[in-house]
C-alpha positions as CSV (number, residue, x, y, z in Angstrom):
1,M,-25.6,-29.9,-26.5
2,L,-25.3,-33.1,-24.5
3,I,-25.6,-36.3,-26.6
4,C,-26.3,-39.6,-24.7
5,L,-26.5,-43.0,-26.3
6,H,-27.2,-46.4,-24.9
7,A,-24.7,-49.2,-25.6
8,G,-25.3,-50.8,-29.0
9,I,-26.7,-47.6,-30.6
10,Q,-25.4,-46.9,-34.1
11,I,-25.7,-43.6,-36.0
12,P,-25.2,-44.2,-39.7
13,E,-22.8,-42.3,-41.9
14,H,-24.0,-38.7,-42.6
15,T,-22.7,-35.1,-42.8
16,S,-23.5,-31.9,-41.0
17,S,-23.6,-28.5,-42.7
18,Y,-21.8,-26.8,-39.8
19,S,-18.4,-27.4,-38.0
20,G,-18.3,-28.5,-34.5
21,F,-16.4,-30.2,-31.6
22,I,-17.1,-33.3,-29.6
23,T,-15.7,-34.1,-26.2
24,V,-16.4,-37.5,-24.7
25,I,-17.6,-37.3,-21.1
26,Q,-18.4,-40.9,-20.3
27,G,-18.4,-44.3,-21.9
28,R,-16.8,-45.8,-25.0
29,G,-17.5,-46.2,-28.6
30,I,-16.1,-45.9,-32.2
31,F,-16.4,-42.7,-34.3
32,W,-15.6,-42.8,-38.0
33,L,-14.5,-39.4,-39.4
34,A,-13.7,-39.2,-43.1
35,G,-12.8,-42.9,-43.1
36,Q,-10.6,-42.8,-40.1
37,E,-11.5,-44.7,-36.9
38,V,-11.4,-42.8,-33.6
39,V,-11.7,-44.7,-30.4
40,L,-14.0,-42.9,-28.0
41,E,-13.3,-42.8,-24.3
42,P,-13.5,-40.1,-21.7
43,G,-11.4,-37.0,-22.5
44,V,-11.2,-37.6,-26.3
45,F,-11.7,-34.4,-28.2
46,I,-12.7,-34.4,-31.9
47,E,-12.9,-31.5,-34.4
48,L,-15.7,-32.1,-36.8
49,P,-15.4,-30.0,-40.0
50,A,-18.6,-29.1,-41.9
51,N,-19.7,-31.5,-44.7
52,T,-17.4,-34.4,-43.5
53,L,-18.8,-37.9,-43.5
54,H,-19.0,-39.4,-40.0
55,S,-20.7,-42.1,-38.1
56,L,-20.8,-43.5,-34.5
57,S,-21.2,-46.8,-32.6
58,A,-21.6,-46.8,-28.8
59,T,-19.9,-49.9,-27.3
60,E,-20.9,-48.7,-23.8
61,D,-23.4,-46.1,-22.6
62,L,-21.9,-42.9,-24.0
63,A,-22.2,-39.2,-23.1
64,M,-20.6,-36.5,-25.3
65,R,-20.9,-32.8,-25.6
């Protein structure tokens, strides 16, 4: 799945019932995972365990898969 967000978009805190992985392809942002801040930039890889609170803020146009 390819996720693209315009700069300024925020996704509020939520959970997902399944585990996944995120790789940043382009852009920058901030990802909050279980209360920990992760700076998003190209090449960053995140493991997202099921049922873990997370949120996202795009500071630049952002593409992730």
